[in-house]
N, C-alpha and C positions, 0 to 999 in steps of 0.2 A: 505493500500502501503507498505510493506517496504521499503526505501530507503540502499542500496548499499553507503557505502563510500569510497572512492578512493582520495588517495593521488596523486595529481596533480603530473605526474612523469618532466616535465619542470615546476621547481619555475617561479615563476614573482618576479624579487628580481629589484623595486626602489630604490632609494636612499631614497625617508625616503617615510614615513603615509603620505602623507594630515591628520591635525587635527584640531579642533575647530567648529567656525559655518555651514551651508551648504554654505553661502555665501564666506568664507572661503576657502573653500575647493574646493568648483568651479574655483574659480580665481586661483588652484595649478592644475588641472585635466590639462584647459586651455591652460596653459602654459604648462603643459608639450603636448595636443597635437598640439600647434605651434610649439613647436619642431622636430613634428613627428610621436609620440609616439600614436599606434591606439591601444595599449591594456593597460587599465587603475587597478587600486589594488586600489577596495575603502573600507575604513577598516569603520566600523560604529565602535563610540564610547562604551563602557561598558553599558549605560542605557539605547542608542538604541536599542541593542543585547540581553540585558533583557526583551525589549517590558517596560521599565519604560517610563514615561514622563519626560520629562526634573526638572520639577519644584516637581517633590516628593522626599520628600525626600529621600530616595532610591536610588535615584539620585544623592546627597551630594554629592561634590569632586569629580564627574565622569565624568562631562558634559562637552565634543570636547575636553580629557585628551587623549585620548588613540583612537582618529577619527572622525569621523563625527555628529555630535549632527543632530537628523533623527528625527523628533515629529510625522508629519503628510505630508500632500501629498503637503504644499506649501510649508515645507522645500524639500523635492522630488525637488519637481519642481524648487525650486533656484538651488541643486546640482546638473542638471545634464544642466541648463542654457546654450545653448548657447555651447553643446560638438556637436558633428556632430555624433547623434546613430545611424544613420542606415550605417555609415562608419567604427568604434571603437567596440570594443569587452572590456569584464567588467568581473574580476570576484570582489566581495561584499564580503569583509570576517566578520562576526559577527556569533553573538552566536546563541544557537537553537531558544531558545524563541524571538526570533526577526526576525529569517529568514524569515517566510512567509510572512509577514508584510513587509519589507522590499523588497521582489522580487513583491510583489503584485505592491507596489509604483512604483517601477523601471518603471514597463510594463505598469502601468495606466499613465503615465506620457510620458514611448517613444508611445503608441497608441497617445497616443494629440498630438504629435510631429511629426509621420509620417508616422501617417495615418493607422496603420495598421501593420501587420508584425511577422513573429518572436521576441521575447526579444533577445536581444544576449548580453546573460547574463552569469554566472555561480554565483553560491553561491559554497564558502570555511566559512565550521563551525569549529570554537574555538572547542578544546576539554573542560569538565568540570574544568577540574586544571588548564585553562587559562580563564579562564572565558565566559566558552562557554553558560551556566544553571544555575539556581539558588540551586542547587542540586539536591539529586539524582535521578534518575527514575523511580525506583521498581513502586513506587506508580502508576506508569501507565502515568503519565503527559507528560512524551520523548515520549513516542506511539502516543500521540493525535498531538501534536503536527510535529512530524513525518512523519504523515498523513497528518493533512496542507496545509504542506510544498511539499509532493509531488503530493498535488490537485490542489496545485499551478502553480508548476514549471510544469511537467510535459507536459503537457498542450500546456506551453507557449515553448517550447523548449529548457529551463532553468533546466541545470544541476547540482547538488547539486556533493560535495562531502568532503571528509576534508581538513582541511590546512596543507598544509606541514610547515614539518620545517624551512623554508626558508622564508615562509611568516607573519610563530608564532612571527620569528626571527627581522621580519621588521621596521630599529629603528623611530619613527616617528620623526616628524620637530619637530621645534621648535613654541610650541603653540605663536598662534599671541596674547590672554589676559590671564587671567588667570581662572580658571575656574567656578569661583564666577563670574566673568566676564560677561565668553560665556551663566553660566545657567542663568543669569537676564534675560540678553537680550534673550533667547529663553523663559524665563518665561514671557515677556512682546511678545513674538511672538505668544504664546499658549493664552494669555490672548484678545489679538488681532480676534484670531480664532474663541476664543468661542463669543467670543462680535458677532462677522460678519455672522460667519455658519446661514446658517438654522438649531436652531433644533430641529423642529419637524419634519423634513427628516432625523439630525444621529437617533434622537429616534425611529426613525422609523427602519433604518437599523442597528440602536446594538440590537432591540426585534427582526428581521429575523434574526438576526446573531446567538443570542442566542439561538434560536428555533433550527437553522440546525445544530447545534455545538456539539449535542450529535453521529453526524455522520460525523468526520472534515475531512474525507477522497473523501468525497462527494462532487459533483459538487457544489451542491446548496448551501454550505458550500461554498465554492473557492469565488463563484455568490457574497456571500454575504459578505464577507468579501472584495471585491472589493470594493461591493455598499456601504461598512459603510466609508472608507478606502476615497472612491468617495466625501463622503457629506463632509467630514473635520471633521473626528475622528479622534482622537489621539491615539499613539501609547496604550498609559495608559491605552485612555478607550477601547479600542479594545478589548487590553489582558487582563483586568481586568473583560471582557466580559465571554472573551472565560475561563480563570481561576474556575471563577462562575458556566461555565457550564459544567467542567471534573473535580467537585468535592472540588476545589476549593484547594490540595493539596499543593499549596506553598502561599497560600495566607499571609501566616503570612511573609515569606520574601518578599514578592511583595506589602506589602501594603505601604499605603502611599503615593496617589494622589488625587490633586485636579478632583474634578465632577464625571463621573462615573466613573471614571477607576482610573489605581495609576499615 
């Protein structure tokens, strides 16, 4: 599947973008909804947008600094907690490597909360020069990422487009804590996730994703991605499996995570 990216004609212009932990960003979004806002611009931090775990060396200095830090389905549940998902729409601003994972997680949590239905979401992709991806895509890495994004978004009714200039220029609000403090809190959350989840379930789900990833635009790959994330696999673990399956072209730039992924 080939995605056609269009810039939104009407830009979303928030007062500022929320950044920090999922809990801190959720508080910002809930205040916006309480004030009558019905469309939210949700920005992922750079590590999330590139598919890194917050405790990976590659994430150093960027955790929670330009958006929300999301490492797993637990973080997405916190990010969306208390929001009327059947009464609002949202745009997620992210890089290409993390886009399919974020869309899949959002739809998984929305289905948990609302009992099904179409996901009231669109994805706005940052360009490479704005931190949208870890490097050139001429080696073929961008093609499977786009195919996977289409496989996740099209059946769910999630629109994919290029981020508008206004969205890219939207200022970030004051960070609730330093990057080091946010990263430490995220590392603690990841440690608890890895300790509490069912490792056999995660291993089986990641193995199924590894097999199906050869055809990233296939429904089976979309379902395997959702199963892995629902089982508690982290962004870095899922991204690591995909990079390996697709030839590891960007393994060097993405290296440095705990466990199975980066």
